[in-house]
N, C-alpha and C positions, 0 to 999 in steps of 0.2 A: 527469440532466435531470429536472426535475419540471414539473408543469403551470404553475405560476406563471412559470417561466423561459420556457416556450414561449409563453404568453400575452403576456408582456412583450416578447419578441422580435418577435412579429407586430404588436403594437400600437404599435411605434416609429413616430414620424412620418417620412415619407419612405421607408418600407420597400416593397420590391417583391417579388414572388414569381412562380413559374410554375405555372400550373394545367394538368395533363395529363389529357386525357380520351380516350376512344375511342368512335368512331361505331358504328352498328349493323352495318356490314360489316367492322369491325376497323380502320378508318382511325384513325390516331393524330392527336392535336392537342396543341399546347402554346401557351399564350397568357400574355403578360406581364400581371400583375394588381397594381394599386396600392391596391386598395380593402379589403383584407382586414381583418376585425375578428374577435376571438375573445372573446365575452362571457363564456364559462366554459370549463372545460377539455375539454368534450365537443362544442363547437359552433364551427363556422367559418362566417362570413357573408362573401359576396363580392357585389360589384356587377358585372353583366355586361351588355353591349350585345346587341343581337339579332345574334348572331354564331355561328360554328361551335361554340364551347365550349357555349353555351346549348343549341343544337340537339343536339349529341351527348348532353348531360346528360339531355335529355328522353327519349332512347332507352336510355341506359345510366347508371344512378344512381352508378356508382363512378368515383372521380377520385383524383388525388394532387396535393397542393400542395406545392411546394418553396419555402422561404424561405431566404434566405442573405445573408451578409455576406462579401465576398471577403477573403482573407488573402494573405500573401506567396507562398504556393503552395496547391494545392488541398487538402493535408493540414491547412492551418491555416485553412481556411474554416470559418466558424461558421454553424450553421443547422439546420433540421429538415426532415424528410419527414412530411407529414400524410396519412394515408390516410383517404379520405372516402367517405360514403354520403349521397347526396342525400335531404333531407328535405322541402324546400319551395322552390318558385319563386313569387315574388310580384312582381306589377307594380303594386301599389297597397297601401295599408294602412300601419300604423305601422312595420313592419320596413323597407319600401321608403323611406318618407318619412324615417326616421332615418338610413339609409344614404346616401341622396342628399344630405341636409343635411350629414353628415360629410364626404362627398367634396367638396362645394361649398366647405366651409370649408378643407379641406386642399389641394385641387387646383384649385379655381376652377370657375366656372359651366360652362364648355365641357366639362370632364370629368364634371360632374354631369349635364349634359344627354344625355350619351351613354349613361347607365345606363338599361337598360330592364327589368332584373329584379334583385331582391335574392334571392340563392340561399343557402339555409341548409343546411349539411351537418352530419351527425354525424361527429365525428372517431372512427374505429374503431381507429386505431393511430398512434403517433408514433415516429419513428426519427431518429437523428442524421443530418445531411446526409451525412456521410462516416463509414462504418463502418470503423474502424481494426481490423486483425487483433489478436486477443487470444492471447496465449501463456500457457499455464499456468505457474504457479510452478515446478512440478516439472520441466516440459520446459526452461524457461528456465535453471533451476539446472543441469540436465545439460549445457546448451550452453555454460556458463561456461568459459572456458579455465582449465586447471589448471596450476600451476607444476610443472616437473619435479623 
């Protein structure tokens, strides 16, 4: 997996992901997000309403964003987990205006009107959606059946 692959996957029209955040008392939250933008390999931008996710991020700057495309079974799902650190919450200005305009174009005016903040994150780590177990070649070779 490389940065260009992750950026292209997130920027696909009609893609949705899950933003996971944690409140000040340890309460967990997960929200469906359709406004993700990744302008470079270290930045994720989301549009949020005035909701639990935004409130939790104000108290705890760490979050995780899962974006995926289902497959025939979970091991065949495609996607990524992005580990995030909050950098900025803006309710006006160029970042906000650009995000709202993009959402308006992609999802319509009702979705754009629901956005109350453009949230910019630093991407601190990226992992595949599904971590498949890896076996060393040496171990795999030992486990191969031998002929009598």
